[in-house]
C-alpha positions in Angstrom: -18.2 -13.8 -8.4 -14.6 -15.0 -9.9 -12.9 -18.4 -9.7 -9.8 -16.2 -8.0 -9.0 -14.0 -6.2 -4.9 -13.0 -5.8 -3.4 -11.8 -3.0 -0.4 -10.2 -2.9 0.9 -9.4 0.6 4.3 -10.4 2.9 4.5 -13.5 4.8 2.9 -12.5 8.0 -0.1 -11.1 6.4 -1.4 -13.6 3.9 -2.4 -16.5 5.9 -4.4 -13.9 8.0 -6.2 -11.6 5.0 -6.8 -14.4 2.9 -9.0 -16.2 5.8 -10.7 -12.5 6.0 -11.8 -12.7 2.2 -12.9 -16.1 2.7 -14.4 -15.8 6.0 -17.1 -13.2 3.5 -17.2 -15.3 0.6 -17.8 -18.8 1.2 -16.0 -20.8 -1.7 -13.6 -18.2 -2.9 -10.6 -19.8 -4.0 -7.4 -17.3 -2.9 -4.1 -17.7 -4.0 -1.9 -16.2 -1.8 1.4 -15.0 -3.9 4.5 -13.6 -2.0 6.2 -12.3 -5.3 5.0 -11.0 -8.7 7.1 -13.7 -10.0 4.7 -16.2 -8.8 1.7 -14.4 -10.1 -0.3 -16.8 -13.1 0.1 -15.6 -16.5 -2.3 -17.5 -18.4 -5.7 -15.5 -19.7 -8.2 -18.3 -18.5 -7.1 -17.7 -15.1 -6.5 -13.9 -15.3 -10.2 -13.4 -17.0 -11.6 -15.1 -14.1 -9.9 -13.3 -11.1 -9.4 -10.0 -9.2 -5.8 -9.0 -7.8 -5.6 -7.1 -4.5 -2.0 -6.1 -3.2 -1.5 -5.1 0.9 1.8 -2.8 1.0 3.5 -4.8 -1.5 6.4 -3.0 -2.9 6.7 -5.0 -6.3 5.5 -3.5 -9.6 2.7 -5.7 -11.4 3.6 -6.4 -14.8 0.7 -4.2 -17.6 0.0 -7.7 -19.2 -1.4 -9.1 -15.8 -3.3 -6.5 -14.8 -4.7 -5.9 -18.5 -5.7 -9.9 -18.3 -7.6 -9.6 -15.0 -11.5 -10.1 -15.5 -11.8 -8.1 -12.5 -9.6 -5.4 -11.9 -7.1 -5.4 -9.2 -6.5 -2.9 -6.2 -3.7 -1.6 -4.1 -3.7 -1.0 -0.8 -0.8 2.1 -0.4 1.0 3.0 2.5 0.3 6.9 2.4 -2.4 9.6 1.2 -3.2 10.3 -1.9 -0.3 13.4 -1.2 2.4 11.4 -1.0 2.5 8.8 -3.8 5.2 6.5 -4.9 8.4 4.4 -2.4 8.5 4.9 1.2 6.2 8.1 2.0 6.4 7.8 5.6 9.9 9.1 5.4 9.2 11.8 3.2 6.0 12.8 5.1 8.3 12.9 8.5 10.9 15.0 6.3 8.3 17.3 4.9 6.6 17.9 8.6 3.1 16.8 7.1 0.6 17.1 10.2 -1.7 14.3 8.7 -1.0 10.6 6.8 -3.2 8.1 6.3 -3.2 4.8 4.1 -5.0 4.9 0.6 -6.7 1.9 -1.2 -6.9 2.3 -5.3 -7.7 1.0 -8.5 -4.0 -0.4 -9.8 -3.1 1.3 -13.3 -0.4 0.7 -15.4 1.5 3.4 -13.9 2.3 3.1 -10.3 -0.2 4.9 -7.8 -1.8 6.8 -10.3 -5.4 4.2 -10.8 -9.1 6.1 -9.1 -8.6 6.2 -5.1 -11.6 4.4 -3.9 -10.9 5.4 0.1 -8.7 7.1 2.5 -7.9 6.6 5.8 -6.1 10.0 7.4 -5.1 10.5 11.0 -3.1 13.3 12.9 0.6 12.7 12.8 1.9 13.0 16.5 4.3 15.6 17.1 7.2 13.2 18.5 5.9 10.7 15.3 9.3 8.4 14.6 9.8 6.2 11.6 8.6 3.3 13.4 5.8 4.9 14.9 4.3 6.3 11.9 4.8 3.0 10.0 3.0 1.5 12.9 0.0 3.9 12.2 0.4 3.7 8.9 -0.2 -0.1 9.2 -3.0 -0.1 11.4 -4.8 2.6 8.6 -4.1 -0.1 5.8 -6.0 -2.9 7.7 -8.9 -0.5 8.7 -9.1 -0.1 5.0 -8.7 -3.8 4.4 -10.9 -4.8 6.8 -13.7 -2.4 5.3 -13.4 -3.4 2.1 -12.8 -7.2 2.2 -16.2 -8.3 1.4 -16.8 -6.2 -1.7 -13.0 -7.2 -2.6 -14.2 -10.8 -2.5 -17.3 -10.9 -4.1 -17.0 -9.2 -7.7 -18.3 -8.1 -9.7 -19.0 -5.7 -6.6 -16.6 -2.7 -7.2 -15.4 0.1 -4.3 -16.6 3.4 -4.9 -14.4 6.2 -7.1 -13.4 9.1 -5.4 -13.0 12.1 -6.6 -9.6 12.7 -5.5 -6.3 13.3 -7.4 -2.6 11.7 -6.6 -1.1 14.9 -6.1 2.2 16.6 -4.0 5.7 15.2 -3.3 6.6 12.2 -6.0 8.3 9.6 -3.3 11.3 7.8 -5.3 14.5 5.8 -4.6 16.8 8.4 -6.2 14.9 11.4 -4.1 15.2 9.1 -0.8 18.9 8.2 -1.4 19.6 11.8 -2.2 17.5 12.9 1.1 19.4 10.2 3.3 22.8 11.9 2.6 23.7 14.3 5.1 26.0 17.2 3.5 28.6 18.6 5.5 27.5 22.4 5.7 24.0 21.2 6.6 22.4 22.8 9.6 21.5 21.4 13.1 17.9 21.7 12.2 18.5 20.1 8.9 20.5 17.1 10.2 17.9 16.3 12.9 14.9 16.4 10.2 17.2 14.1 7.8 18.2 11.4 10.7 14.0 11.5 11.9 13.0 11.1 8.5 15.8 8.5 6.8 18.3 8.2 9.4 17.7 4.0 9.4 17.2 3.7 5.6 14.1 2.6 5.8 10.8 4.1 5.6 8.3 1.6 5.8 9.0 -1.0 8.2 5.7 -3.1 9.5 5.1 -3.7 13.5 6.8 -7.2 14.2 3.8 -7.9 16.0 0.8 -7.1 13.6 -1.9 -5.3 15.3 -4.7 -7.4 14.0 -7.4 -6.7 16.6 
């Protein structure tokens, strides 16, 4: 077992997820980290550590990933068909019938590491940014709970699935472009863009986290 597990997550999630990790691996030291800038950089600490990121938007530097003795895993709020930034909005715009969350090994290139598991669900016909974000958040929590014991007990590793990242690459530039509605846009195009990009935020975790 590593000396340290580095947990990158939001303010509401960190204490709950850390408690879950400690409950399945007594004696595990979990560092609850809010910002990439707060990650340890010394090689001795990293060599005995594993990193787990939960719906975390900052990019982990290559030198940290390469120094970790027990690797790094990320839970991404989208399926492999929607790598990148704010995938909920892009899926809504595309009218995707299925969506979900992905846990994968972290690589230097964002959302490019080996896929370990996916939690998918049907997208409701009346889905909005808020409702699809809530479903995605719940799917992400399911993945964390499912693999918490393995994450907390290296040298155990998650499975490596023969799935590939594919489909639309979700970027900030693409989001900004689609959020702008041209005067000549059709009524249907205006509706789609407002539904997907209208509030300027493509993934908003619920204000009340569905831990149960």
